[in-house]
C-alpha positions in Angstrom: 4.4 25.8 -12.8 4.8 24.3 -9.6 6.3 21.1 -9.1 3.2 18.9 -8.1 3.7 15.2 -6.9 1.5 12.2 -7.6 2.1 9.5 -4.7 -0.5 6.5 -5.8 -0.1 3.8 -3.2 -0.8 0.1 -3.8 -3.5 0.7 -6.7 -3.3 -3.1 -7.5 -6.1 -5.6 -8.7 -5.9 -7.4 -5.2 -7.1 -4.7 -3.5 -9.7 -3.5 -5.4 -13.6 -4.7 -5.0 -14.0 -5.1 -8.8 -17.3 -5.8 -10.8 -17.4 -9.2 -12.7 -16.3 -6.9 -16.2 -13.0 -6.4 -14.6 -12.3 -10.0 -13.8 -10.7 -12.1 -16.3 -10.3 -15.5 -17.2 -7.5 -17.9 -15.6 -6.5 -20.1 -18.2 -5.2 -22.4 -15.8 -7.8 -23.1 -13.9 -10.7 -21.9 -16.4 -12.4 -19.8 -13.6 -12.1 -15.7 -13.2 -9.8 -14.2 -11.3 -10.9 -12.9 -8.2 -9.2 -10.0 -5.7 -7.5 -11.5 -2.6 -8.3 -8.7 -0.3 -10.6 -6.4 -1.9 -11.4 -3.3 0.1 -14.5 -1.9 -0.1 -14.9 0.8 -2.2 -11.3 0.9 -3.6 -12.9 0.3 -7.0 -14.4 3.6 -7.4 -11.6 5.2 -5.4 -9.5 3.9 -8.3 -12.0 5.4 -10.9 -12.2 8.6 -9.5 -8.0 8.6 -9.4 -7.8 7.9 -13.1 -10.0 10.6 -14.1 -8.3 12.8 -11.9 -5.0 12.0 -13.8 -6.6 11.8 -17.2 -8.1 15.6 -16.6 -5.3 16.9 -14.4 -2.1 15.3 -16.3 -0.9 18.8 -17.5 -0.4 19.8 -13.9 1.4 17.3 -12.6 4.9 17.0 -12.5 5.9 13.5 -11.4 3.7 10.7 -10.7 5.2 7.6 -8.6 3.4 4.2 -7.8 3.9 2.1 -4.9 3.3 -1.5 -5.4 2.9 -4.2 -2.8 5.0 -7.3 -3.8 5.0 -10.6 -2.1 6.4 -14.0 -2.0 3.8 -16.4 -1.4 5.6 -17.7 1.6 5.6 -14.9 3.9 5.2 -14.2 7.7 1.6 -12.5 7.2 0.4 -15.3 4.8 -1.4 -18.4 6.3 1.4 -20.4 4.1 3.7 -19.4 6.9 2.0 -20.8 9.9 0.2 -23.8 11.5 -2.2 -23.8 14.3 -1.5 -26.0 17.6 -4.0 -28.7 16.4 -2.2 -28.9 13.1 -4.6 -27.2 11.0 -4.3 -24.3 9.0 -4.1 -20.5 10.2 -6.9 -18.5 8.6 -6.8 -15.4 7.2 -7.2 -11.9 9.6 -5.9 -13.8 12.5 -3.7 -12.1 14.9 -0.1 -13.4 16.1 1.5 -12.3 19.1 4.8 -13.3 20.4 3.1 -14.8 23.6 1.0 -16.9 21.3 3.9 -18.4 19.5 5.7 -19.0 22.7 2.4 -20.9 24.1 2.5 -22.8 20.9 -1.0 -21.3 19.8 0.9 -20.7 16.6 3.9 -22.3 15.2 6.1 -21.4 11.9 5.5 -24.5 9.4 9.5 -24.3 9.5 10.4 -25.2 12.8 14.0 -23.8 11.7 12.6 -20.3 11.6 10.7 -20.4 15.5 13.7 -18.0 17.2 13.9 -15.5 14.2 10.4 -15.5 13.9 10.0 -14.4 17.5 12.8 -12.4 17.4 10.4 -10.3 14.7 7.6 -10.5 16.8 8.8 -9.0 19.7 10.2 -6.1 17.8 6.9 -5.5 15.9 4.9 -5.3 19.3 7.9 -3.3 20.9 7.4 -0.6 18.1 3.9 0.0 19.3 2.6 0.0 15.0 0.8 -3.2 14.5 0.6 -6.6 15.6 1.2 -9.5 13.3 -2.0 -9.8 11.0 -2.3 -13.1 9.0 -3.6 -11.7 5.6 -4.9 -13.7 2.3 -1.9 -14.5 -0.3 -2.3 -11.5 -1.9 -0.3 -9.1 -4.3 2.1 -12.3 -5.3 5.1 -11.2 -7.2 4.0 -12.3 -11.0 0.5 -12.6 -10.4 -2.8 -11.0 -12.0 -3.8 -9.7 -8.4 0.1 -7.5 -8.6 -1.4 -5.8 -11.6 -2.0 -2.2 -11.3 -5.9 -1.2 -11.8 -6.7 -1.0 -15.4 -8.0 2.4 -15.4 -5.2 3.6 -13.3 -2.7 2.3 -15.6 -4.3 3.4 -18.5 -4.7 6.9 -16.7 -0.8 7.4 -15.9 0.1 5.9 -19.5 -1.2 8.5 -20.9 0.7 11.3 -18.7 3.7 9.3 -19.6 2.6 10.1 -23.6 2.2 13.7 -22.7 5.3 14.5 -20.3 7.4 11.8 -22.4 7.9 10.6 -19.0 8.3 7.6 -16.7 6.0 6.8 -13.8 8.2 5.6 -10.9 7.2 2.3 -9.6 8.8 1.3 -6.0 8.2 -2.1 -4.9 7.9 -3.4 -1.2 7.3 -6.4 0.5 9.5 -8.9 -1.3 10.9 -9.8 2.2 9.3 -13.2 3.7 10.4 -12.0 7.0 8.6 -8.6 7.9 5.6 -6.8 7.3 6.0 -3.9 4.8 3.1 -1.7 4.7 5.2 1.3 4.0 7.1 2.4 1.1 9.4 4.3 3.0 10.5 1.2 5.4 9.5 -2.2 6.5 7.8 -2.5 9.9 11.0 -4.1 11.3 13.7 -3.3 8.9 16.4 -5.8 8.5 20.2 -4.8 8.9 21.2 -7.5 5.9 18.3 -6.8 3.5 18.6 -3.0 2.0 15.1 -3.3 0.5 13.9 -3.3 4.0 15.4 -0.4 5.3 14.8 3.4 4.7 14.0 4.4 0.8 16.1 7.1 0.8 15.9 7.7 -3.1 12.0 7.8 -2.6 11.9 10.0 0.3 14.8 12.5 -1.9 11.8 12.4 -4.9 9.2 13.6 -3.0 11.2 16.0 -1.0 11.5 18.1 -4.3 7.9 18.3 -4.8 6.0 21.5 -3.5 2.9 19.3 -2.8 2.6 15.5 -2.7 -1.0 14.3 -3.6 -1.7 10.7 -1.7 -4.1 8.3 -3.2 -4.3 4.8 -3.0 -5.0 1.2 -1.0 -6.0 1.0 1.7 -6.4 4.0 3.9 -6.3 2.0 7.0 -2.9 0.4 6.4 -0.5 0.8 3.4 -1.8 4.5 2.7 -1.3 5.4 7.1 2.1 4.0 7.4 3.4 5.2 4.0 2.4 8.7 5.1 3.3 8.5 8.6 6.8 8.0 7.8 7.1 10.5 4.9 5.7 12.8 7.4 9.1 11.9 9.8 11.4 12.7 6.9 9.3 15.6 4.8 7.1 18.8 6.1 4.1 17.5 6.1 2.2 20.6 5.0 3.6 19.1 1.8 0.9 16.1 2.2 -2.4 16.5 0.7 -4.5 13.1 1.4 -7.2 12.8 -1.5 -10.0 11.4 1.0 -12.4 10.0 -1.8 -9.6 8.0 -3.7 -8.8 5.9 -0.7 -10.5 3.7 1.5 -10.0 1.3 4.6 -10.1 -2.3 5.0 -13.2 -3.5 6.5 -12.9 -3.2 10.4 -10.5 -1.2 10.1 -12.3 2.3 9.9 -11.4 3.5 13.2 -7.4 3.4 12.5 -8.1 5.6 9.0 -10.2 8.2 10.9 -7.5 8.3 13.5 -4.5 8.4 10.8 -6.3 11.2 9.3 -6.6 13.4 12.4 -3.2 13.5 13.5 -2.2 13.7 10.0 -4.2 17.1 10.2 -2.5 17.6 13.5 0.9 17.1 11.7 -0.1 19.9 9.2 -1.2 17.6 6.0 -4.1 19.0 4.1 -7.6 16.6 3.3 -8.8 17.1 -0.1 -12.0 15.3 -2.3 -10.6 14.7 -6.0 -12.4 17.6 -7.7 -10.5 19.9 -5.5 -7.4 18.6 -6.5 -8.3 19.0 -10.3 -8.5 22.6 -9.8 -5.2 22.9 -8.2 -4.1 20.9 -11.1 -5.7 22.7 -13.7 -4.8 26.2 -12.2 -0.8 24.7 -12.0 -1.6 23.9 -15.8 -2.4 27.4 -16.7 -5.7 26.7 -17.7 
């Protein structure tokens, strides 16, 4: 039996466009919970992924789930920033170092201005992203931080059958850097090992013959994680399950460019139905 590893990136409520039937009441507010950053198509992605894990679980040797895990106060949340007129900074605002130097946007805590500028300079020098202010999402301890229920049920069945543990990898708890990738933060902090290269994750994935990748969002966390993995592991081991991931609205071109580049590097694209056949064959069925 081949060692086939399922890597599920950020399959969390806050990223899923969940139907009303999936939204429980928040007893503190007497209103229904709502995803903070729903990705169109994500709920159906997760249902397909859950079905794939349920039907093909005997052929899966290992499962790793990454969890976007933020504090409310975070450089990429509105709580961190104030506009030049003293008003709030709206979600989906991009902020460049030049904007801060010009006074267009300012950290609410004036004491961290220089640290913030150093971060923005380093982020822009890396050339991967410009700071995006997102809605407060995947706050540690919140309903939105939880895994999509169907996916959790599916991997629980795998754990029961394998008598094993689904590895959970937390990322994003540093308020000073964006952390799209489960492998490392966009600007690692030398004082914070949680932002630096996750060697344990790389070593775990390295032992697999194939790594099947699914999750949300394909334009950001799936993209960043996969790119970093491919820097440390043969990209030919990577299989992107394209009908189990979707892009943030307005970022479809980033996803398409990512897919094209990964194919050029040797990764494979597959649909969940094709992956299921591989898992069933691996299980001897």
